[in-house]
N, C-alpha and C positions, 0 to 999 in steps of 0.2 A: 620242461624238458630237461632232461639228463644230459648233459655234455662231456659224460665222461667217453671217452675214447667211440666218439661220434663222430662219422667222416662227413658228414651231411652238416658239420656243425657250421653257422654263420662265419663268413668275413669279417674282419673289425672294416669300418667304414672310415676312410680320410678324413672326412668332414666333420664327422663326428666331435663332440666337445669331449678333451679328455677331464679329466678329474684325479683327485691324487686316491692311492689307495688306502682302505679302510685303516682310520687310526686306532679301533678299539682291538688288532689284532697285533699281536707282536712278532714282527716280521724281523725276516733274514735282511742286514740291510745292503748285504752286498750288491752290485751292480751284474747281470750277467754275465759268463764267463771268468768271473772271478769267483774260486775256489774258497769257501768258507772252511777254515778247521775248527772243528768243534772237540770240547772235551766235556762229558757231562758227567758232574757229580750227585752222586746221594746227600742227605745230610750230614752222615760221618763219614764222606770222603771216600768211601772203602771199593765203591763201585764204578772207577773212573774209567770212562771209555772212548775211545777217540777215533772218530771219524771224518773224511770231509764230504761236504756238499755243495751242490753246482745248480744251478739254473739254467737254461736256454733256450732263446729263443728263436726260433728258427721258421723259415718259408717250403711248402711242400705243397704235393698236388701238380694234377696235370699242366696248367700256367702260371706254377708257384703264389697261387690264390689265396693257399690256406696259411694262417700263423697258426705254428706250434709250439707250447712251453712244455717243457720236460726239466724234470728235478733227476738229476745223480745224486747217489750216496756210493761212496766209497771208504770201506770199514778198513780203519790203518789199528784195528786192534788183533789181539791173537785171537779172542775170544768170535765166537757167533753173535750177533748184535741183533735184537729186533728193534725195527723204525717205526715210527709214525711220526707220519709226515700229513701237514695240513694249510690246505692252499687258500687265496683269497685273491678273485681277480673280478674282472666286468665282461659282459662281451654284447655287442647289439645285435638286434633280431626286428627286425622291419623299422629299423630307424628309432627302436629304444633300446635305452640302457638298461642290462640289468645282470646284479650282484651274483657272483657263484663262489661257492664253497665246496671244500672236499675233502675229505680225510681218509688215508690210507694207511696200511700196515704193511711191515715188508721184512725181510729176515735177511739180513747178508754174511756172508761167509768171510771166514779171513781174507786180509788183503784182494777180495773181490768186490764189485762196484756191482749195484743194480740200477735198474733208472723205472723212478716210482709211478710215473705215467706221460701219457701224452695229453694234453688237452688240446684242442683243435676250435680256430674261433675265437680265442678270446684276443680282447682289444690291447694291443702292446702297449697303445700310446698310455692306456690307464695306469699301466702296469699291473704287476701281481705281486703278492706277497706269499714267504713260505716260512713253516717252521718244522724243524723233523729235531725229534728226537728217540735218543736211543739208551737202548738199556743193555747187560750181556745177560745172554738167555743158558 
């Protein structure tokens, strides 16, 4: 089942056991609502770019029953950036916990912000990790 942009994804269950995020992923360790300023360099240091990432949990839906996870990227560079975002998290369906992973690419113009995606039905207690890597195009 693809969880990308599915309005009918399952909501997180309150009594489900929480688990730590996957350890093999190099996550952005900032808590949601705290922007992370990033400067990405190549090995020679010539292609340094500046951008800010932020992740947010929100509730939505008819009775505020849907958990929504969103990642934002803000370009603080004078060039157009091409960014790759990777997400890892979990959701519950019929009492079973399932891991999810997603990878998306986006283009961010100077002094602009993009919303990478809305992932619905993820388990907020388990948390989520993400990684954003950008380069100038």
